[in-house]
N, C-alpha and C positions, 0 to 999 in steps of 0.2 A: 831405342831408348834401354836406359840403364837404372836396376834400383841400389838404392844406399840407405842404410842402417843408419839411421838419426840418434835412436836412442836404445841401447840396450840396459834395459832392465827387466823390470820383472812385466811390465809392458811393454813389450818392443813397438820402436815406430819406423816403420820404412817411408820412403819418398823414390817414385819414380821419374825418370829426366828424363827431357829430348832436349836433349844435344845442353845445354845449361840451363834450361827451363822445367821449374817443376810442371808434372803434368798431374800426377796424382798420389796422395795420400793414403796410408795405411796402416792404423792403429789398433795392435794385436793386446787383449780382455784373457789370455788363456785358462783364468780360474771361470769366465764367463763365460768362456769359450765363445770372444764375441769380437766384432773387427769392425773398427770404422774406418769407412771408405769416403775419399773426397776426390772428389772429378771438377773443376771447373764450378759452376755452380749447386751442385749436388752434392750433399753429404747424407748419409745412409750408416746406419749400422743394422748387422746382420749377424743370427747366431749359427752354431754349427751346430747339428746331434748327427749321434753315430746309430747308426738301427745295421744290425745285425740279420744276414739273410743267408742261411745256410754256410756255405762254407767264404763267405764274403761278406765286407761290410759297404756300407754304403753314408757318405754323409752326406747329409740332407741340409741346404742351408733356410734359414727362416729369418723372415722378419720381425719387425720390432714388433709385431701383434701375432706373433707365433704361427702365420701363416706359412707354408713350403712356396717358396722361388725358385730350389732347383736343386740339383743332385751331382755330387762329384762320386766316380767310380774309377778307382784304379784298377787299370790292369799288374798282373802279374806281377810285372817287371818293377813298379811303382813309378817307374819315371814316364809314365803316359797315362792316359786314359782318355777317358770323355768327363765333360761337363757339362751339364742343362742349367738355364739361366732363360726364364719368362719362355719358356718351349721352343728356344736356340739353343741347339743343338749342337758344342764344338769338341774338340779333340783337342788335349795338349801334349805335348811332350817336352822333357827336361835334358838338356843333352846332356852326352856322358863324357865329354873331354873336359878338358880343366877346367877353360872359360864357359863353365854355366852358361846356358840360356834359356827363357822359358819362351814354348811358343806355343799360341794358340791358334785354331785350325778350324774353321768351318767342314761338316761333314760332307765326305767326295770333293774338296776342293783343297788339292796341294802348296796351295799360295797362304801366308800366314796374315790372318788380320791382326794379332799384335804379336812382337817381338819382344821380350826384355832382358837384356846382359845382368847377368846377378856379379856383384862386385865382388873381388877374390876375398877382402876386407869383412865381405857384410855374408860369405856361402854357410857359415856353417849355422847361422841366425837365422837364413833365409831356409835351408834344409830342414832346421827346426820348426818353422811355423809355414811349411809350405802350404796346408791344404786354405788355410787363410788366405794368403799372397793367391792361388790360384781361385780363389772364387771373387777376390777383390779386381784383378785383374780382368779375371769374363765379366763383372760385372762392367765393367768401363768399357770392355768389349760390345758389349748388349745395347751401350748407352748410343755408341759411335753408330753402332748398324741402323739402332731405331731415328737417332736422328737424322741422318742419312735419308730412311725413308721417307721420314717426314718432311724432308725439304725439296724428295723428292715430287710427292702427290699435295705439298703448296703453293 
């Protein structure tokens, strides 16, 4: 998968493609600290709230009713950390190489559940909006995992 910047304005819009097929849409409203995520027939709006705890800060993901859905805690390097969505814990890592890539992993599993390359011309905007992108990609990883579990038990 790869991330592409579609609209570079005060409301950035990103799309994630698998080969040439659109998979995920992510639209950001920095003023409202909101992110709209589209994946298949699922469309959601989330809000990000920053909370300070001692020396670190935690980003909390809220739904449209201000209920907490998850959190993001960055490591000191800022290129990795932990995301929790609906009680599913993931680790994320952003590669340090020139061709940046976001990878999401389940805890204690070295195999990524989602890899997304960032196109060179999208890099600056992606890095400026990384928190929104991480939550959007993590929510999709949560949906995929939930759908697989539902299929196994159906």
